[in-house]
C-alpha positions as CSV (number, residue, x, y, z in Angstrom):
1,P,-100.4,89.1,82.6
2,R,-96.8,89.3,81.7
3,Q,-94.5,88.8,84.6
4,L,-92.0,91.7,85.1
5,E,-88.4,90.8,85.5
6,H,-86.9,91.8,88.8
7,S,-84.6,94.4,87.3
8,E,-87.6,96.0,85.4
9,T,-89.7,96.1,88.6
10,E,-86.9,97.6,90.6
11,R,-86.3,100.2,87.9
12,N,-90.0,101.2,88.0
13,T,-90.2,101.5,91.8
14,M,-86.8,102.5,93.1
15,S,-86.5,105.8,94.9
16,R,-83.7,108.2,94.3
17,W,-81.8,110.2,96.9
18,S,-79.2,113.0,96.3
19,P,-76.9,114.5,98.9
20,Y,-77.4,117.8,97.1
21,Q,-80.2,120.4,97.0
22,D,-80.3,123.7,95.2
23,N,-81.7,126.3,97.5
24,G,-81.9,128.9,94.8
25,G,-80.9,132.6,94.8
26,S,-78.7,134.7,92.7
27,C,-75.4,136.6,92.9
28,I,-73.8,139.3,90.8
29,G,-70.3,140.8,90.8
30,I,-69.1,143.9,88.8
31,G,-65.6,145.3,88.9
32,G,-64.6,148.8,87.8
33,K,-61.9,151.5,88.3
34,G,-61.5,151.9,92.1
35,Y,-64.4,149.6,93.1
36,A,-66.0,146.2,93.0
37,I,-69.6,145.5,93.8
38,I,-71.1,142.1,94.8
39,A,-74.8,141.6,95.5
40,A,-77.0,138.6,96.3
41,D,-80.7,138.1,97.3
42,T,-81.7,136.8,100.7
43,R,-84.4,134.2,99.7
44,L,-83.8,130.6,100.7
45,S,-86.0,128.0,99.0
46,S,-86.6,124.3,98.8
47,G,-88.7,123.4,95.8
48,F,-91.8,125.6,95.9
49,T,-91.4,126.4,99.6
50,V,-89.7,129.6,100.9
51,L,-87.7,128.6,104.0
52,S,-86.3,132.0,104.8
53,R,-86.5,135.5,103.4
54,N,-83.5,136.7,105.3
55,Q,-80.6,134.3,104.5
56,T,-77.4,135.9,103.5
57,K,-75.3,134.5,100.6
58,I,-72.4,136.9,101.0
59,A,-69.4,136.7,103.4
60,K,-66.6,139.2,103.9
61,L,-63.2,137.6,103.5
62,T,-60.8,140.6,103.9
63,D,-61.1,144.3,104.0
64,T,-61.0,144.4,100.2
65,C,-62.5,141.0,99.2
66,V,-66.0,139.5,99.5
67,I,-67.5,136.2,98.3
68,G,-71.0,135.5,97.2
69,S,-72.3,131.9,96.7
70,A,-75.4,130.4,95.2
71,G,-76.4,126.8,95.4
72,M,-76.8,124.6,98.5
73,A,-77.1,126.6,101.7
74,A,-75.4,124.0,103.9
75,D,-72.4,123.7,101.5
76,R,-72.2,127.5,101.2
77,A,-72.1,127.9,105.0
78,S,-69.5,125.2,105.4
79,L,-67.3,126.7,102.6
80,H,-67.5,130.3,104.0
81,K,-66.5,129.0,107.4
82,N,-63.6,127.0,105.9
83,L,-62.3,130.1,104.0
84,D,-62.6,132.3,107.1
85,T,-60.6,129.9,109.2
86,R,-57.9,129.6,106.6
87,L,-57.6,133.4,106.2
88,Q,-57.4,133.8,110.0
89,W,-54.5,131.3,110.1
90,Y,-52.8,133.2,107.2
91,S,-53.1,136.4,109.2
92,Y,-51.7,134.8,112.4
93,Q,-48.7,133.5,110.5
94,N,-48.0,136.7,108.6
95,N,-48.1,139.4,111.4
96,G,-51.7,140.4,110.7
97,A,-51.3,140.8,106.9
98,Q,-54.2,139.9,104.6
99,P,-53.8,138.0,101.3
100,S,-54.5,139.7,98.0
101,V,-57.6,139.2,96.0
102,H,-55.7,137.1,93.5
103,G,-54.3,134.9,96.3
104,I,-57.7,134.3,97.7
105,S,-59.1,133.4,94.2
106,R,-56.4,130.8,93.9
107,M,-57.0,129.4,97.4
108,L,-60.7,129.0,96.7
109,S,-60.0,127.3,93.4
110,N,-57.7,124.8,95.1
111,T,-60.3,124.3,97.9
112,L,-63.0,123.4,95.5
113,Y,-60.8,121.2,93.3
114,Y,-59.7,119.2,96.3
115,R,-63.3,118.2,96.7
116,R,-63.9,117.4,93.0
117,F,-65.0,113.8,93.6
118,F,-67.7,114.9,96.1
119,P,-68.1,118.6,95.1
120,I,-69.1,121.4,97.3
121,Y,-72.4,122.3,95.7
122,A,-71.9,126.1,95.6
123,F,-71.4,128.4,92.7
124,N,-69.2,131.3,93.8
125,I,-68.2,134.8,92.8
126,V,-65.2,136.5,94.5
127,A,-65.0,140.3,94.1
128,G,-62.4,142.7,95.4
129,V,-60.0,145.5,94.7
130,D,-56.4,144.7,93.7
131,S,-53.2,146.5,94.4
132,N,-53.7,148.7,91.4
133,D,-57.1,149.9,92.7
134,I,-58.9,148.0,90.0
135,G,-62.1,146.0,90.8
136,V,-61.7,142.3,89.9
137,V,-64.3,139.6,89.7
138,Y,-63.6,135.8,89.7
139,S,-66.3,133.3,88.7
140,Y,-66.2,129.6,89.7
141,D,-68.0,126.4,89.0
142,A,-68.5,123.7,91.6
143,I,-65.1,122.1,91.1
144,G,-62.9,125.2,91.1
145,C,-62.6,126.2,87.5
146,V,-62.0,129.9,87.8
147,E,-62.2,132.7,85.3
148,P,-61.2,136.4,86.0
149,L,-63.9,138.6,84.6
150,T,-65.2,142.2,84.8
151,H,-68.7,141.0,85.6
152,S,-70.4,137.7,86.4
153,A,-73.7,136.2,87.6
154,A,-74.3,132.9,89.5
155,G,-77.3,131.1,90.7
156,S,-80.9,130.4,89.7
157,G,-81.3,133.8,88.0
158,T,-78.1,133.6,85.9
159,A,-79.9,132.9,82.6
160,L,-82.0,136.0,83.1
161,M,-79.2,138.3,84.3
162,D,-76.3,137.4,82.0
163,P,-78.0,138.7,78.8
164,L,-78.7,142.0,80.5
165,L,-75.2,142.3,81.8
166,D,-73.7,141.4,78.4
167,S,-75.9,143.8,76.6
168,E,-75.0,146.7,79.0
169,L,-71.3,145.9,79.6
170,R,-69.9,143.8,76.8
171,G,-71.9,145.6,74.2
172,K,-72.7,142.5,72.1
173,Y,-76.2,143.8,71.3
174,Y,-75.1,147.4,71.5
175,K,-72.7,146.8,68.7
176,A,-75.4,145.3,66.5
177,F,-77.9,148.0,67.0
178,F,-75.7,151.1,67.5
179,P,-72.6,150.7,65.2
180,D,-72.1,154.5,65.0
181,Q,-71.6,154.9,68.7
182,V,-69.2,152.0,68.8
183,S,-67.1,153.3,66.0
184,S,-66.9,156.7,67.8
185,G,-65.5,155.0,70.9
186,Q,-68.7,155.2,73.0
187,E,-69.0,151.5,73.5
188,P,-70.0,150.7,77.1
189,H,-67.3,148.9,79.2
190,P,-67.5,147.9,82.8
191,N,-64.3,149.8,83.7
192,N,-65.9,153.0,82.4
193,L,-69.0,152.7,84.6
194,T,-69.1,154.8,87.7
195,K,-69.9,153.1,91.0
196,D,-73.4,154.5,91.0
197,E,-74.0,153.3,87.4
198,A,-72.9,149.8,88.3
199,L,-75.2,149.8,91.3
200,E,-78.1,150.8,89.2
201,L,-77.3,148.1,86.7
202,I,-77.3,145.5,89.5
203,K,-80.7,146.7,90.7
204,K,-82.0,146.4,87.1
205,C,-80.7,142.8,86.9
206,F,-82.3,141.7,90.1
207,K,-85.6,143.3,89.5
208,A,-85.7,141.7,86.0
209,A,-84.8,138.3,87.4
210,S,-87.3,138.4,90.3
211,E,-90.1,138.8,87.7
212,R,-89.4,135.4,86.2
213,D,-87.3,133.4,88.7
214,I,-89.3,132.3,91.8
215,Y,-86.1,131.5,93.7
216,T,-84.8,135.1,93.5
217,G,-86.6,137.6,95.7
218,D,-87.2,139.5,98.9
219,T,-84.1,141.6,99.6
220,V,-80.8,142.1,97.9
221,E,-77.7,142.6,100.0
222,V,-75.0,144.8,98.3
223,K,-71.4,145.2,99.3
224,I,-69.4,148.0,97.6
225,I,-65.7,147.4,97.9
226,T,-63.1,150.1,97.7
227,K,-59.6,150.5,99.0
228,E,-61.1,152.4,102.0
229,G,-63.2,149.4,103.0
230,I,-66.6,147.8,102.4
231,E,-69.8,149.7,102.3
232,N,-73.1,147.8,103.0
233,T,-76.4,148.6,101.5
234,S,-79.6,146.8,100.4
235,F,-82.8,147.2,98.4
236,D,-86.1,145.3,98.1
237,I,-87.3,143.3,95.1
238,R,-90.4,141.1,94.7
239,A,-91.5,139.2,97.8
240,D,-94.2,137.0,96.3
């Protein structure tokens, strides 16, 4: 039989190792007039194994700002702890003041970009209410590229949630099928949604994603942010 060269043998038998693991799960953020909502499911997975059904992906940063992160659970926990420590120092050095949502968005972008050669494997959404009482949402990739949006999704269910969000909020498909309503000024826009309508849309997205994405499931944590503070709620989705 033909003798394999060493390089070819090694290529056929070598094992691969990665410092990263995607533990699944999904996050959504929506901003509107006077509120921002961020939601994430609580399932923690590794491959086809559910490691936990009660693992949070959301962390409160200030009284008007919350972060949700999908991706690797260890990197997410480390990032949230890092941000919390830096915000505490900011508060100590500024007589108890809290940074704005825009300031936090920039800090997170810099933090992620600093680690660009060994990235923090977390895909983040920051949501909050700005000084004008408008809900804002910032979406990030793993190395800190940030985009201010009115709505965003991250995580394993993104491909299933984004089309539904775009259809309901940006009106891409709405424009194609209902041109009369669009011309009369009835095109849906996130800033025109009430808080309850936005919450119902989030429920619709998670329930749709959990039907197709095995990494999104169990319970969805929801944080509703207004200038008065943060309201916590939750709802159940598929647990199988």
